[in-house]
N, C-alpha and C positions, 0 to 999 in steps of 0.2 A: 110637438111635445111627445113624440112617440117613444122617447127614451124614458119617460117617467111612468110610474105605475098608473094604471087607468082608474083604479078605485080611489076616490078622493081621500079616504081615511089612510089608505096605504101610501098615497102620495104625500100627505101631511107627515106621516111618520118618516118616510124616506128623505124628504126635504129637510126635516129638522135634524135628522141623523147626519146628513151631509153637512149642514150648516154648523152643527156642533163640532164635528170631528175634522172637517177639512177646509172650511171657508170662513173668512171674517165677515162676509156680508152676502146677501142675496145677489147683489151685483157681481161679486167675484165668482160665485157659483155659476151664474148665467154666462158670464164671459168665458170661463173655463170650459163649460160644456156646450157652448154655442147654442144657448136657449134664449128665448125671448122673455125678458123679465116681465114685460107687460102681460103676456099670455099666461105666465105662471101666476102672477098676482090676480089676474081676472078669474082664472079657473079656481084658485083657492078661495077667493072672495065668494064665488058662486056657491061653494061648498060650506061657506060660513067661517072661513079662517082668514085672518089678516096677518101680514108680516109686521113684526115689531122690531125695528132696527136696533133699539137699545139693548135687547136681549138676543138679537140674531136668531129669532125663532118665529114660526107661525103659531098663532094662538086663536 
């Protein structure tokens, strides 16, 4: 996950911006950027954020 911001709050903001502006789902973002969805979900959950598919955002 070296392409993502290291700080969890910055990562939260960056991911939500990408999801809002460019992708219909976290799965699409991960496929396009060749990232592990499991690793992203785990790192975000560790920071207290969970992905909400209905709104396509981390909260």
